[in-house]
N, C-alpha and C positions, 0 to 999 in steps of 0.2 A: 414596649417591644414588638413588631407585628411577626406573625407565622410566615407571611408570603409577601416577598417583595417582587412588583410587578415593574417590569422595563419594557418601555414602549414608546412610540412617538405620539407627541401631544396630537398630531391630526388623525390619529386613529382611536382617540379618546372614547367615541361613541361605540365602536366594534368592541373596544376593551372592558367598556362598563357591564356587559352581560356575563364576561367571564369572571369579573371581580363579585358579581353577585352570587352567581353559581360556587365560588369558592367561601364567599361568607355564608351562605347558607349551611354548608357544613360545618358552620361554628368556628372557623379559622379568620383570624385577622389579617387584613390586608393593608399594605402601605403602597399606595399608586400615586402619590403627590398631587392630587387633582387641585388642592386648595393652598398651595405654598404661595404666601403674598409677597407683593414686591419688598424688596428691603430685607428678606430674611437671608440667612447664611445659607444659599442653596446647596453649594457643593458639600459642606460640612455636614448639613443635615442628611443629605443622600448617602453619603459615605457612612454616617453613623447608623442608617437605617440597613445599608446594605451588610454591613459586618454583623449585624444581630440578628437578621433574617434565618429562618430554618431552610428556606427554600427560596430560591430566584425564578420567577416566571419571566422568560423574555419571548415577548410577541413580535415575531419578525414578519414585516410587510414590506411592502415597497419603499415605504417612508422610513421604516425603522433602519434597515440596512444600510442607509446614508447616514445613519445619525451616530456619531462619533461617542455619544453619551451612551447609547444602547450597547454599541459593540464593546465599548471598555467593561460597562456593566456584565454582560455575556463573558468576557475573558476572566472577569475575576471571580463570578459564579463557577467557571468551569475549574478554575484552580483550585476553588475549595471544595469541589466535587459537589455542588448543591444546585446545579444549573438544570431547568427544566423549559426547554424550548419548543414554542410551537410557531407554525407559519400559516398565513394565510395566502391564498392567490397563488401558492407555489413560487414564492420570493424567492430569489438567488440569493442564497446564504453566505456571508462571509466564510472565506477560505478556512480560517482558523477555529471555525464550529461546526463544520461540516461533517467531522467525525462523529458528532452526539446523534443520537436516535432523537428526532424533530417529529413532533405530533402533527399531523396535517390537519388543519380545522377550515370550516367555512362558516359563515354567517348561519346559515339554515340549521347546521349541525349543531351549532351552540345554542340556538332559540329552542330547537327542539329536544334538547338534552340527549343526543345521540352518543353513540359509542366512543367518538374521538373524544368528546367531552368528559366521558366517563374514564377513557384512558388518562387524559390530564390529571383528574382527581384522584385517581388512584396513585399516578407518579408524586403529586404533591404529597399526597398521605404517607407514601413510602419515605419520602424526604424530612417530612415533619416528625414521624415516628422515629426515624433514626436520630434526629437531632435531640429529641426527648429521651433517647436511651431505651426506648421500648420497641418491640415489633409491631408493625402495622398490622392491624385484624385483616382488613378486608385484603390487603396484598397477599395474605396467606392463602386465600382461596382463589384469588383471581391473578396470576402472577404477570408482572410487568414484560413487557416487551424486552428482549435481551438481544444487543447487537454488538458486535467486535468494536463498535465504537464507544461503548460504557467504560467510564474511566478504569473500572476494576479489572478488565480483561486486556488493558494496554499497558505498554511499557512507557513509564513516566521519565520525562527527558527534559532539562532547560538548557538553554544556551546563555552564557554567562556573557556580558558585554566584552567583546575583543578589546584587548589594551592597545593604545596608541604609543607604540615603542618609539617614535620619531621624535625629534627635538622639537618640532614644530606642532605646537597646540592645536594648530588650525587643521591639522590632518584628521582631527577626532572625527569629523563627519565620515570619513571613510570607514574607521572602526566600527561606528555604529550602524553605517549602511550596511556592511556585509553582516555584521550581526543581525540585523533585521531580516536580510535576504535569507539568512539561514534559517531562522525561525519560521519565515512564510514556507519556504520549500519543504521544511521537516514536517509541517502541518500537512501537507498532501499526502502524507504516508499514513495510511488508516490503524495500523497497529500501534502508532505513536502517541502518546498524551503529552503533547508540547506545551509547556509553561509559557503564558504570554508574555510580549515584551515588558509590560509593565510591572509582572512580577518578577523577571530575571534582572531587569535593570536597576532595580533597588540595591543590587550588590556590585555596583561600580566601583572599582578600586583596585589598588595593587595588591593588597593581601586578603585573600578571600578564604575564608574556612570551609572548604566544600563539604565538609561533613555537616556543619551547621546550615548551609543552604539545602543540603539533600534531607534534612529533617524539617526545615521550615517550609519547602516547598512538596515534601513528599514525593522525592525523584529517585530513581534507580541509576540514572546515567547524566553525567554533567558534560558539556562542552565547553572548553574554554580555548582561548587562542590569544595572538596577537599581531599587529602589523607594523611593518616598519619601513620607510623609504630610504634607500641608499642610492642617491645621485638619481640615475635613470633607471632604477630598478626598484622593485616592490618585492619585499618578502612577506609571507603571510604563514603562520604558524598556527596549528589547529592540533587539539587532542581530545580523545574521549576518556572518561573517567567512570568506572564502576565505583559508585559510592558503598555499596555493600561490603567490597573487598579492598578498597583503596587502590586498584590495579589501574595503571594507565593501557588500555587494552588497544589503543591505537593514537599513532601520534605521525604527523606528516608536516613538510614545510614545503612551500610552492614560492619558488622565484620567478618573476616574471618581469617583462619590460614594462614600464608605466607610462610608456608613451599614449596608449589607448587604454585609460584607467577603467572604463565602463565595460569594455569587452573582457579584460582581465578579471573585473569582479565577478561577472556572470561566470567565467570559466571556473573560476576559482571555487564559487559558491555551489556550482553543480557538483563538482568533483568531490568537495568536502561533504556535501549532504548525501550523495550516492554511495560514497566509500563509507561514510559513518554509519548509514542505515545498514549496510552490509555487515560490518563489525559488530552492531547492535543484535542484529539477528542471530549471527554465530555465537556470541557469547550467552545470548537468551537460549538458543537451541542447546547448548552444552548444560546449561542449567537444567533445563527439561530433561534430559536424558539421564541427569544425576539424580533425578527426583520422580521416577516412574509412578508412585502411589499418587492416590487421589488428585489427578491433576483436573484442572479446570478445561473449559472447551479451547480456550485459547492454546494453552500449551499441548493438548491433544494436537492441534493443528500445527504448531511449532514442530512438534517431536516428528509428525509424519512427513513433513515439510523438510526434515533433516535426514530423512532416509534416502538411499539410491533407489530412484524407480525405474533405472534400467535392469535392475536385478528383480526377476518376477517375484522373489521372497519378500523383498523390500516395498515394493509396489502392492503386495498384498497386505501386508503389515499397515502401510499407510493407508490402504482404503479403509482397514478396521478402524484406525484412530479417528478418520475422517468421520466416519460413520458414528462414532462415540461422541464426537463433538456436535455433531447434528442433534444427536439424541438429546445433549445435555443443552441446547441450543438451538431451537428450530429455526431463528431467525437470523443465524450466521452464515452471511453472503458468503466470505471467504472460505469456509467450510465446504459449501455446496459446489464453488467453483473448483477448489482442489479435488474434491471427489470426482467432479466431472472429466478433469485431466486426467486422472488415474484411469477411469472407465473408457476414455476415449484411446488412450494407450494400450489398455488390455484387448480393445476392439482390434486396434490396428495390427497388434503381436499375436493376436488369437489364432488358431487352426482353422476355424471354419468361417464361412461366407455370410453367418447372421449378421444382421446389422442391430441386434437388440441393444448389445452393450453401448453403441453409438447414439442410438434413439434415447437411451437411459442418461447418457453423456449430455445430450442436447436440453432434456427436462432439467437437469441439474444445473447447467450452465445458465439458463433461462431464467430459472429460479435466483439464482446469485445474483444476477443484475439487477431483478426485480427487489430483493432484498437490500441491496447495497448498491444504489445509482452512482455514488460518487468513488467507487474503489475502481482503481486502473486496471488490477490484477483480474478482477472477475469480467471485466471487458475483454482482457486479453485472451482469457482462457475461452470465453463466448466465442472469439475470434478465430481460436485454433479449432475449435469443435465445428462451426460452420465450414472452415477450409475442407475439413475432412468430409462433411456433408456436400462439398462441391458448390456450396452456395458463395460464390466468390465476391459479389459485390457486398454481401453482409459481412463476410470475413473482413474485408477492408474497412469498412465503416465501423465496426465495432473496435478494430485495430486502432483505427485513427482516434476514435473516442478516448481510449485507453491512453495513448500518447496526450491528447488534450488534457485529460485529468491530471495527468503526471509525467511531463517531459523529461524529468531525471530518472524516471525509473529504469534501470539498465536492463532489467529482464525485460520490460514491455519494449525497449528500442531493439532488442536481439530478437523477440518475437515478430515484430515488424519484418525484420530481415527473412525469417521463415515463410512468414505470408508472401513476400515480394518473390521468392524462390519460385513457389508455386505457380504465381501470377505471371510467370516468364520474366520477371525483370531482375535479374541476378546481378547485375552491376549495381542497381540501386540496392539491393539485398546487402551487399558487401560494405556500401556506405554506412547504413544502419547498424551492421556488427561492429565496426569500427568506432562508431559514436558509443556504442554499449561499452566498448573496452575504456574508451576515453573517459565517460562518465564515473566508472570504477575500475581503476587499475588492477585490482584484486578479482575481479569476475573472472572465473577460470571453469565454468560448467562443463560437463562433457558435452552435452547436446549442443553447446554454442561451437566448440571446435569442430564437431560432425556437421553442424550446419553449414559453416563457413567453407568446408570441404565440399559440401553438396554442391553450393552456390558456383564455386570453381569448377567443378564437374560440368556444369550448365553451360558454362563459358568454355569449355574442352581445355581448361588449364588444368590437367591432370597430374602432373608433376607437384605442383603447387599444392593440390588438393591432399595429395599424399602427405605432404608436410603437415597439414593441418589434423590428420588423421592420427599421427604421430605424438601429439599432444595428449591424447587419451590415454590415460594411466590404466583404466579397465576398460577392456574392450566390449562391443556390445555387436550383436549380428549384424544390425544393419551398417556399423562402421566396417566390419569384415567384409559385408558384400561389397560397399563402397570401394573398399581398398582393391578388391578384386578386379572391379571395372577400370580402374585408374590403371593399374599394372598391365591389365590386357590392352588398354588403349595405347599404352606405350610400349606395347611389344614385350613386357617383362613376363613371359607366359609362366615360368617357374613360379614367380612371387604371385601371380594370379592365381594358380592352382591351389598354393599354400593358404593364400587368403580365404578362397572358396571352400577348402576345407575346413577352414576354421568357422566359417559362417555356418556350415551345415553341421559341424559339431556342437555349436552353440544352439542352433535351431534344427533338430533333423527333419521335420516336417518342411522345411522351406522349399518352396517352389517358385519360379519366377511369375507363373500366372497369379499367384495368390498375391504376392509382393505388391505386383505392379496394380493389382485390383484397388489397392488402399494408398497408392500414390497418387494424390490430387492434383495432379498436373493441369492447367488449364489449357496449355498449348500441346497439341498433339506432337508436335516436332519433338518439345521437351522430353514427354513421355517415351517417344519412340527411341530417342537416344539413349536413354537409360536402359531400356529393353534391351537393345542391341549390345550394350555394354556387359549386361548381365549374361546375355548369351554368349558373348566372345569370351567371358571369362571361364565359362563352363559350369557355371552354376546351373543346377536341376530345373527343367523346363515345369 
C-alpha cells in the first residue's frame, strides 16, 4: 500500500521525478507506475493502488489535461476527498476540477525546495494524517490554504443518469447526453461539489435508493429525471431531492418540439441547471438561518447573501457576516466579492461625497478575482465596482469574463444588463434581462425589476417602466425616485408628487445633485434625461 498515488502524463516523467523524490524524502511511500511491464493487468493494478492510497497527487500539465486516465483519476480522488492537485505552466484545467485549490509549481521552485513545494508537502501530510486517523503535526502550526472550493465548504450533489422512458432503447444516447451536460454545467458553480459521471452512472437503473446513493457518495442533494419522446415532441422531467429530509424541493417538466433536438437539449439543460442551482441555494440558506451558532465561513456567506441588502439594517448585518467569513478564511474569494458589493452599495446610498467606501470596495473586489480566478460572481462584482468608478472598458471586460466562465448564471446575465444600461445600450440590456429570466423562471430579485424599469426609462418607455416597478413588493428610495420620474414624464403629477414624497420619506437627505453624482452614465444625454425627469418630478435639488 502506497501513501501517495501520483497521477501524471508519462511525457512529464522527468519533471515529476523530483516531486516523487521530495515526497519519499519525507518517509512516505509513492506509487507512480514507472516500472509497469508489458503484459501486466495495467487497469486492474492502477485501480487497486488508487483505492488504497491516502492521497492522490495529480500533476496537471499541457500533456496531462488531455489524458483521459489522469482526468478520470482526478475525478475519482475528488469524489473521495483525497485530491491534491498541482499545476505547471499555467495549464488550463478541466472544468470539473477547477473548483479545487490547485498549487502552482515550476521546475525551479521544485528543485530549490521553495514555498510551493512546502505547500504541497503540507497538503499531502494533512491527507495522510487524516487517513491514519491522527492530526497532522506540521499542519497545526502552518495552516493549509483554504478556499471555498474545498469539499468541506461546498454543497455536495450528484446527478443520477436520466432514465430513457421511450419505447426505443436507441434513445438512451439522449438521456446520457443530457445527464452529462447537466453534470458539466453544474461543475461551473463554485459552491457545488459535483460528483463525477463515473461516480453517478454506477447507479443506472429503474429502482435507485437515493438514501443509499447519498451515503455512498456523501452528497446532500440528488438530481434525477427522465426523458420520453412522444411523436414529434419530447418531454423531460427533473427533480431535486434533499437527501437529509427526503423532501422533493423542486420538480419540473419540459415539453418541447423535438425537430431541433440539439437546441432543445441546450435550452433544457440551461434551464434545469440554473433553476436547480437557485433552489439549492434557497434550501441551504434556510438551513443556515435555522442554525446560527458556530457557522463555518461558507455558511456566514450564505446567510449574509440571503438578507435584503436594500434594507440598511440587512446590508449592515450582511457586512458583518462577510467580514466574519474572511476572518475564518482569508482566502475566500466569494466573501471578499460580496463584501465589496456591500461596500459599493453603502457608498452609493451614503450621505457624503467621500469615495473611501468605493475605494475599499475596489480593493476587496480586486482581491476576490485574485483569489478565485474561476468564479464568475467575483468577476461580475468586480465589473459593478469598476462601473461605479466609471472605468467603463474594465467594467465590460470583467462582465464578459464572468459570462464566459458561467454563461448559465442568471445573476451574471442580469448584471450584464445593468452594465449595458449605463453604457448607453438599453435595448441590449433588456435582452440580457430577458435571458436571465429564461434561464431561471424563479428569478425574482427586487433589483432585477428595478433595473428593467431603468432600462425602459432610458428608452422613454415610461408606462412600461412603471409596470416593472409594480413587481417590487418592498420599495426602495431609488424605485420611488424612478417611479416619480415616470409619472412626471407621463403628466401624472399627483402620482409623481406622491412617489417623490415616498422617496424623501425613505431617504430624508435625498438630493438630485448627490444622486446624479453616483449614477455612472457613460453618455451625457442619458444622464441629462434622468436629471430632467427628477427635476420635473419635484424632487429636492
